[in-house]
Each structure stands twice: as C-alpha cells, then as structure tokens.
N, CA, C and O atoms as a DFTB+ gen file, in Angstrom:
456 C
 N C O
     1  1    -126.468    -254.110      -4.501
     2  2    -126.512    -253.511      -5.598
     3  2    -126.541    -251.779      -4.948
     4  3    -126.575    -251.529      -3.744
     5  1    -126.524    -250.996      -5.767
     6  2    -126.233    -249.521      -5.560
     7  2    -127.419    -248.901      -4.733
     8  3    -127.126    -248.063      -3.880
     9  1    -128.706    -249.242      -4.915
    10  2    -129.427    -248.816      -4.362
    11  2    -129.967    -249.565      -2.599
    12  3    -130.930    -249.152      -1.953
    13  1    -129.062    -250.664      -2.189
    14  2    -128.945    -251.435      -1.107
    15  2    -128.113    -250.599      -0.019
    16  3    -128.444    -250.340       1.138
    17  1    -126.833    -250.217      -0.768
    18  2    -125.647    -249.605      -0.548
    19  2    -126.190    -248.018       0.018
    20  3    -126.024    -247.553       1.145
    21  1    -126.931    -247.337      -1.239
    22  2    -127.217    -246.170      -0.685
    23  2    -127.865    -246.071       0.301
    24  3    -127.560    -245.165       1.076
    25  1    -129.327    -247.225       0.736
    26  2    -129.992    -247.272       1.885
    27  2    -129.559    -247.296       3.135
    28  3    -130.125    -246.885       4.147
    29  1    -128.263    -247.927       2.980
    30  2    -126.927    -248.106       4.342
    31  2    -127.122    -247.049       4.716
    32  3    -127.792    -246.605       5.648
    33  1    -126.106    -246.310       3.460
    34  2    -125.492    -244.866       4.385
    35  2    -126.731    -244.172       4.159
    36  3    -126.378    -243.039       4.484
    37  1    -128.105    -244.053       3.781
    38  2    -128.915    -243.447       4.414
    39  2    -129.476    -243.511       6.149
    40  3    -129.940    -242.661       6.909
    41  1    -129.236    -244.606       6.248
    42  2    -129.511    -245.387       7.433
    43  2    -128.534    -244.526       8.955
    44  3    -128.940    -243.947       9.963
    45  1    -126.974    -244.879       8.359
    46  2    -126.024    -244.834       8.950
    47  2    -126.180    -242.969       9.240
    48  3    -126.393    -242.419      10.321
    49  1    -125.999    -242.350       7.949
    50  2    -126.328    -240.777       8.254
    51  2    -127.738    -240.283       9.634
    52  3    -127.759    -239.377      10.467
    53  1    -128.702    -241.353       9.306
    54  2    -129.835    -240.783       9.916
    55  2    -129.565    -241.237      11.645
    56  3    -130.013    -240.659      12.635
    57  1    -128.878    -242.194      11.601
    58  2    -128.426    -242.684      13.328
    59  2    -127.488    -242.033      13.399
    60  3    -127.274    -241.824      14.593
    61  1    -126.438    -241.356      12.511
    62  2    -125.565    -240.303      13.425
    63  2    -126.280    -238.885      13.341
    64  3    -125.734    -237.870      13.773
    65  1    -127.378    -238.885      12.830
    66  2    -127.715    -237.433      13.124
    67  2    -128.814    -237.231      14.435
    68  3    -129.090    -236.279      15.165
    69  1    -129.299    -238.689      14.322
    70  2    -130.070    -238.841      15.783
    71  2    -129.212    -238.880      17.221
    72  3    -129.520    -238.442      18.330
    73  1    -128.228    -239.454      16.843
    74  2    -127.121    -239.242      17.977
    75  2    -126.618    -237.882      18.121
    76  3    -126.784    -237.542      19.292
    77  1    -126.151    -237.086      17.528
    78  2    -125.271    -235.966      17.271
    79  2    -126.801    -234.976      17.726
    80  3    -126.415    -234.015      18.393
    81  1    -127.702    -234.961      17.628
    82  2    -128.974    -234.096      18.260
    83  2    -129.593    -234.647      19.919
    84  3    -130.116    -233.899      20.745
    85  1    -129.355    -236.127      20.083
    86  2    -129.485    -236.458      21.156
    87  2    -128.186    -235.873      22.238
    88  3    -128.472    -235.609      23.406
    89  1    -126.882    -235.721      21.768
    90  2    -125.925    -235.199      22.200
    91  2    -125.928    -233.594      22.369
    92  3    -125.677    -233.119      23.477
    93  1    -126.074    -233.167      21.804
    94  2    -126.645    -231.887      21.778
    95  2    -127.487    -231.258      22.958
    96  3    -127.069    -230.377      23.710
    97  1    -128.516    -231.740      22.997
    98  2    -129.332    -231.998      24.023
    99  2    -128.949    -231.986      25.356
   100  3    -129.406    -231.295      26.267
   101  1    -128.024    -232.857      25.384
   102  2    -127.360    -233.627      26.963
   103  2    -126.542    -231.957      27.156
   104  3    -126.751    -231.059      27.971
   105  1    -125.535    -232.078      25.972
   106  2    -124.558    -230.661      26.305
   107  2    -125.303    -229.124      26.640
   108  3    -124.751    -228.081      26.990
   109  1    -126.328    -229.315      26.468
   110  2    -127.200    -227.778      26.606
   111  2    -127.840    -227.739      28.130
   112  3    -127.770    -226.747      28.856
   113  1    -128.589    -229.208      28.558
   114  2    -128.448    -229.554      29.497
   115  2    -127.293    -229.446      30.844
   116  3    -127.537    -228.888      31.915
   117  1    -126.292    -229.973      30.559
   118  2    -124.905    -229.690      31.276
   119  2    -124.183    -227.955      31.101
   120  3    -123.415    -227.458      31.925
   121  1    -124.598    -227.381      30.025
   122  2    -124.639    -225.725      30.371
   123  2    -125.234    -224.845      31.006
   124  3    -124.900    -223.773      31.510
   125  1    -126.551    -225.661      30.894
   126  2    -127.509    -224.789      31.985
   127  2    -127.195    -225.089      33.301
   128  3    -127.329    -224.183      34.123
   129  1    -126.926    -225.837      33.555
   130  2    -126.543    -226.885      34.996
   131  2    -125.522    -226.236      35.485
   132  3    -125.577    -225.760      36.619
   133  1    -124.354    -226.110      34.646
   134  2    -123.153    -225.001      34.483
   135  2    -123.406    -224.110      35.027
   136  3    -123.073    -224.059      36.211
   137  1    -124.208    -222.834      34.341
   138  2    -124.834    -221.485      34.782
   139  2    -125.152    -221.518      35.585
   140  3    -124.626    -220.685      36.323
   141  1    -126.253    -222.421      36.265
   142  2    -126.945    -222.352      37.588
   143  2    -125.738    -222.369      38.678
   144  3    -125.724    -221.499      39.549
   145  1    -124.944    -223.150      38.636
   146  2    -123.935    -223.364      39.550
   147  2    -123.381    -222.366      39.518
   148  3    -123.713    -221.683      40.486
   149  1    -122.528    -221.785      38.762
   150  2    -121.961    -220.607      38.386
   151  2    -122.685    -219.433      39.516
   152  3    -122.158    -218.793      40.426
   153  1    -123.838    -219.462      39.115
   154  2    -124.147    -218.109      39.777
   155  2    -124.297    -218.554      40.830
   156  3    -123.857    -217.700      41.601
   157  1    -124.790    -219.703      41.598
   158  2    -124.793    -220.048      43.183
   159  2    -123.503    -219.409      43.489
   160  3    -123.391    -218.316      44.045
   161  1    -122.324    -220.323      43.005
   162  2    -120.979    -220.165      43.657
   163  2    -120.654    -218.339      43.414
   164  3    -119.891    -217.725      44.160
   165  1    -121.109    -217.938      42.695
   166  2    -120.800    -216.456      42.706
   167  2    -121.759    -215.641      43.925
   168  3    -121.340    -214.540      44.284
   169  1    -122.805    -216.077      44.442
   170  2    -123.351    -215.157      45.231
   171  2    -122.742    -214.555      46.479
   172  3    -121.954    -215.112      47.242
   173  1    -123.190    -213.434      46.558
   174  2    -121.931    -212.387      47.750
   175  2    -120.659    -212.477      47.552
   176  3    -119.944    -212.174      48.507
   177  1    -120.132    -212.830      46.520
   178  2    -118.563    -212.251      46.093
   179  2    -119.024    -210.797      45.715
   180  3    -120.197    -210.579      45.413
   181  1    -117.944    -209.676      45.743
   182  2    -117.825    -208.434      45.749
   183  2    -117.780    -208.055      44.586
   184  3    -117.252    -208.914      43.880
   185  1    -118.179    -206.899      43.874
   186  2    -118.646    -206.876      42.396
   187  2    -117.372    -206.917      41.831
   188  3    -117.054    -207.729      40.962
   189  1    -116.409    -205.810      42.439
   190  2    -115.107    -205.671      41.733
   191  2    -114.535    -207.073      41.462
   192  3    -113.989    -207.384      40.404
   193  1    -114.732    -207.997      42.652
   194  2    -113.947    -209.417      42.554
   195  2    -114.485    -210.040      40.867
   196  3    -113.714    -210.348      39.959
   197  1    -115.876    -210.090      40.825
   198  2    -116.206    -210.711      39.964
   199  2    -116.054    -209.886      38.324
   200  3    -116.015    -210.444      37.227
   201  1    -116.009    -208.867      38.531
   202  2    -115.178    -207.787      37.445
   203  2    -114.028    -208.267      37.074
   204  3    -113.713    -208.542      35.916
   205  1    -113.486    -208.362      37.863
   206  2    -111.640    -209.069      37.624
   207  2    -112.081    -210.341      36.785
   208  3    -111.936    -210.448      35.568
   209  1    -112.595    -211.210      37.557
   210  2    -112.601    -212.698      37.508
   211  2    -113.399    -212.638      35.880
   212  3    -113.212    -213.628      35.172
   213  1    -114.173    -211.621      35.373
   214  2    -114.939    -212.054      34.143
   215  2    -113.651    -211.501      33.493
   216  3    -113.020    -212.396      32.932
   217  1    -112.959    -210.011      33.392
   218  2    -112.148    -209.980      32.370
   219  2    -111.239    -210.726      32.285
   220  3    -110.851    -210.849      31.123
   221  1    -110.495    -211.524      33.289
   222  2    -109.582    -212.844      33.671
   223  2    -110.119    -213.612      32.330
   224  3    -109.440    -213.687      31.305
   225  1    -111.627    -214.258      32.491
   226  2    -111.831    -215.615      31.803
   227  2    -111.746    -215.147      30.439
   228  3    -111.686    -216.024      29.578
   229  1    -111.728    -213.934      30.068
   230  2    -111.750    -213.501      28.873
   231  2    -110.578    -213.452      27.962
   232  3    -110.416    -213.713      26.770
   233  1    -109.832    -213.036      28.906
   234  2    -108.415    -212.934      28.177
   235  2    -107.771    -214.163      28.559
   236  3    -106.968    -214.408      27.659
   237  1    -107.722    -214.986      29.370
   238  2    -107.067    -216.294      29.445
   239  2    -107.583    -217.414      29.048
   240  3    -107.068    -218.513      29.259
   241  1    -108.823    -217.186      28.338
   242  2    -108.829    -218.395      27.228
   243  2    -109.422    -219.285      28.368
   244  3    -108.889    -220.369      28.606
   245  1    -110.714    -218.781      29.215
   246  2    -111.448    -219.532      30.490
   247  2    -111.293    -219.389      31.196
   248  3    -112.169    -218.987      31.962
   249  1    -110.058    -219.585      31.570
   250  2    -109.226    -219.523      33.026
   251  2    -108.875    -218.295      33.895
   252  3    -107.831    -217.661      34.046
   253  1    -110.223    -218.175      34.456
   254  2    -109.302    -216.900      35.007
   255  2    -108.800    -216.934      36.398
   256  3    -108.256    -215.935      36.869
   257  1    -108.985    -218.296      37.258
   258  2    -108.638    -218.777      38.528
   259  2    -107.854    -220.158      38.506
   260  3    -108.241    -221.146      37.883
   261  1    -106.896    -220.101      39.142
   262  2    -106.119    -221.335      39.071
   263  2    -105.954    -221.529      40.731
   264  3    -106.018    -220.682      41.623
   265  1    -105.728    -222.907      40.794
   266  2    -105.206    -223.179      41.853
   267  2    -103.697    -223.247      42.286
   268  3    -102.880    -223.706      41.488
   269  1    -103.308    -222.812      43.502
   270  2    -102.222    -222.693      43.544
   271  2    -101.707    -223.891      44.182
   272  3    -102.053    -224.029      45.356
   273  1    -100.720    -225.079      43.526
   274  2    -100.175    -226.160      43.959
   275  2     -99.138    -226.651      43.643
   276  3     -98.750    -226.973      42.520
   277  1     -98.265    -226.792      45.354
   278  2     -97.085    -227.178      45.385
   279  2     -96.484    -225.930      44.899
   280  3     -95.696    -226.088      43.967
   281  1     -96.665    -224.735      45.304
   282  2     -95.898    -223.662      44.705
   283  2     -95.591    -223.617      43.023
   284  3     -94.593    -223.117      42.502
   285  1     -96.546    -224.173      42.435
   286  2     -96.846    -223.767      40.985
   287  2     -98.390    -223.697      40.520
   288  3     -99.268    -224.527      40.751
   289  1     -98.484    -222.529      39.828
   290  2     -99.820    -221.713      39.435
   291  2    -100.144    -223.249      38.386
   292  3     -99.453    -223.821      37.542
   293  1    -101.376    -223.488      38.884
   294  2    -101.753    -224.354      37.942
   295  2    -102.491    -223.869      36.342
   296  3    -102.875    -224.641      35.463
   297  1    -102.529    -222.402      36.326
   298  2    -103.369    -221.778      35.276
   299  2    -101.769    -221.813      33.954
   300  3    -101.991    -222.279      32.837
   301  1    -100.537    -221.367      34.244
   302  2     -99.508    -221.386      33.898
   303  2     -98.915    -222.601      33.721
   304  3     -98.771    -223.140      32.623
   305  1     -98.527    -223.098      34.889
   306  2     -97.678    -224.177      35.321
   307  2     -96.533    -223.342      35.536
   308  3     -95.523    -223.996      35.273
   309  1     -96.317    -222.416      35.827
   310  2     -94.838    -221.548      36.152
   311  2     -94.758    -221.883      37.811
   312  3     -95.651    -221.743      38.646
   313  1     -93.482    -222.334      37.980
   314  2     -93.242    -222.489      39.782
   315  2     -93.031    -220.980      40.470
   316  3     -92.118    -220.181      40.264
   317  1     -93.943    -220.887      41.171
   318  2     -93.856    -219.294      42.058
   319  2     -92.330    -219.332      42.734
   320  3     -91.817    -220.259      43.362
   321  1     -91.833    -218.168      42.439
   322  2     -90.784    -218.107      42.899
   323  2     -90.615    -217.970      44.360
   324  3     -91.651    -217.812      45.005
   325  1     -89.350    -218.006      45.074
   326  2     -89.582    -218.066      46.834
   327  2     -89.929    -216.594      47.586
   328  3     -90.157    -216.565      48.795
   329  1     -89.946    -215.373      46.751
   330  2     -90.131    -214.144      47.246
   331  2     -91.677    -213.953      47.062
   332  3     -92.372    -213.395      47.911
   333  1     -92.108    -214.412      46.002
   334  2     -93.903    -213.891      45.506
   335  2     -94.420    -215.167      46.482
   336  3     -95.558    -215.186      46.952
   337  1     -93.555    -216.093      46.691
   338  2     -94.507    -217.328      47.877
   339  2     -94.515    -216.479      49.484
   340  3     -95.551    -216.416      50.147
   341  1     -93.455    -215.983      49.862
   342  2     -93.344    -215.347      51.243
   343  2     -94.453    -214.214      51.072
   344  3     -95.262    -214.049      51.985
   345  1     -94.508    -213.407      49.886
   346  2     -95.719    -212.386      49.748
   347  2     -96.975    -213.375      50.503
   348  3     -97.370    -213.335      51.668
   349  1     -97.432    -214.283      49.335
   350  2     -98.817    -214.867      49.310
   351  2     -99.271    -215.417      50.415
   352  3    -100.431    -215.304      50.812
   353  1     -98.011    -216.303      51.200
   354  2     -98.048    -216.947      52.479
   355  2     -98.542    -215.754      53.684
   356  3     -99.295    -216.098      54.595
   357  1     -98.147    -214.660      53.596
   358  2     -98.205    -213.311      54.668
   359  2     -99.594    -212.923      54.273
   360  3    -100.360    -212.635      55.193
   361  1    -100.088    -212.866      52.895
   362  2    -101.044    -211.910      52.712
   363  2    -102.369    -212.509      53.455
   364  3    -102.326    -213.738      53.413
   365  1    -103.454    -212.055      54.076
   366  2    -104.383    -212.258      54.095
   367  2    -105.478    -213.756      53.859
   368  3    -105.323    -214.052      52.674
   369  1    -105.915    -214.198      54.142
   370  2    -106.760    -215.753      54.072
   371  2    -107.893    -214.948      52.822
   372  3    -108.216    -215.787      51.981
   373  1    -108.540    -213.525      52.546
   374  2    -109.199    -213.295      52.130
   375  2    -109.242    -211.897      51.119
   376  3    -110.130    -211.231      50.587
   377  1    -107.464    -211.856      51.195
   378  2    -106.875    -211.173      50.093
   379  2    -106.740    -211.826      48.540
   380  3    -106.279    -212.954      48.363
   381  1    -107.058    -211.236      47.793
   382  2    -106.934    -211.541      46.257
   383  2    -105.632    -211.827      45.852
   384  3    -105.136    -210.754      45.508
   385  1    -104.750    -212.819      45.705
   386  2    -103.210    -213.233      44.981
   387  2    -103.804    -213.363      43.512
   388  3    -104.860    -213.677      42.963
   389  1    -102.110    -212.809      43.089
   390  2    -102.389    -213.454      41.497
   391  2    -101.146    -213.926      41.246
   392  3    -100.157    -213.576      41.891
   393  1    -101.132    -214.597      40.468
   394  2     -99.643    -215.059      39.577
   395  2     -98.934    -214.145      38.942
   396  3     -99.290    -213.780      37.822
   397  1     -97.831    -213.630      39.541
   398  2     -97.064    -212.915      38.614
   399  2     -96.881    -212.956      37.134
   400  3     -96.960    -212.036      36.321
   401  1     -96.590    -214.369      36.942
   402  2     -96.472    -214.703      35.602
   403  2     -97.627    -214.644      34.266
   404  3     -97.606    -214.286      33.088
   405  1     -98.642    -215.237      35.249
   406  2     -99.526    -215.023      34.253
   407  2    -101.132    -214.075      34.493
   408  3    -101.951    -214.032      33.575
   409  1    -101.297    -213.616      35.373
   410  2    -101.803    -212.823      36.020
   411  2    -103.186    -213.346      36.595
   412  3    -103.862    -212.357      36.879
   413  1    -103.793    -214.397      36.846
   414  2    -104.694    -215.421      37.304
   415  2    -104.788    -215.141      38.327
   416  3    -103.865    -214.465      38.782
   417  1    -105.903    -215.490      39.212
   418  2    -106.371    -215.250      40.514
   419  2    -105.703    -216.366      41.132
   420  3    -106.023    -217.453      40.652
   421  1    -104.920    -216.391      42.003
   422  2    -104.297    -217.751      42.762
   423  2    -105.388    -218.156      43.895
   424  3    -105.834    -217.429      44.783
   425  1    -105.719    -219.618      43.600
   426  2    -106.698    -219.939      44.736
   427  2    -105.855    -220.897      45.846
   428  3    -105.557    -222.025      45.452
   429  1    -105.520    -220.569      46.991
   430  2    -104.704    -221.272      47.858
   431  2    -105.667    -222.215      48.434
   432  3    -106.844    -222.064      48.762
   433  1    -104.862    -223.249      48.475
   434  2    -105.417    -224.944      49.593
   435  2    -104.300    -225.274      50.259
   436  3    -103.229    -224.689      50.423
   437  1    -104.778    -226.434      50.660
   438  2    -104.056    -226.571      51.619
   439  2    -102.790    -227.428      50.790
   440  3    -101.813    -227.884      51.383
   441  1    -102.976    -227.529      49.551
   442  2    -101.798    -228.201      48.977
   443  2    -100.659    -227.162      47.993
   444  3     -99.841    -227.473      47.126
   445  1    -100.978    -226.069      48.480
   446  2    -100.038    -224.945      47.442
   447  2     -98.311    -224.934      48.341
   448  3     -97.315    -224.293      48.008
   449  1     -98.421    -225.558      49.116
   450  2     -97.192    -225.122      49.566
   451  2     -96.433    -224.087      50.249
   452  3     -95.278    -223.710      50.048
   453  1     -97.225    -223.732      51.022
   454  2     -96.797    -222.238      51.545
   455  2     -96.146    -222.468      53.100
   456  3     -95.734    -221.504      53.746
C-alpha cells in the first residue's frame, strides 16, 4: 500500500541522513588532523617559502609542490628537459627549485632521476 511504501522511503531517507551525518563528522575529524599535520610540517620553514607555497596552492588547485620523479614533474606531468635537469642537479639541496612548465616547487627525492 501507499502508506507502507511511504514508510519505507522515509526509513531509507532517515538511514541516508544518518550515514551522511556520520561521514560529515569523520571528514571534519580528518580535516582537523590534516591541519594539525600541516602546522607541524611547516614549523621552522622560512616565511618566504611558506608565502610562496600558499600562493601557489591557491593558483594551482591545491597542489603547490610536486615530486620530481623519473625526470618528470608530478604536478603537471611534463618531462623536465635536460638543461633544466642539469641546473636542478647542481642546485644545493636547500635551494627551492621550480618546474619551468607549471611553476610548482619541485621536491627532489632519490627517484628524481638526477
């Protein structure tokens, strides 16, 4: 009957609302943890580097830094040309290097291919 169907629909709606609300609480907890992790990770970094990072984060859809992996920027996926790779390879480890293509900060690792 219509009343039984309406009750079933109302129950599904109540269940979906409860599931949504539970997930919203979980997401807010995850965001709070991530914010705390970011604060801890940023401690001791120079203000000018953090300002650059924050500026790029806004302009690059949240991805300001990208790993340089196998001679490729993981931000824009472009392969770094040999001359730029040579400059990056010679740069001191504490120097901020950026992708010539997308301007993101490149994070050098053992997988960079330098």
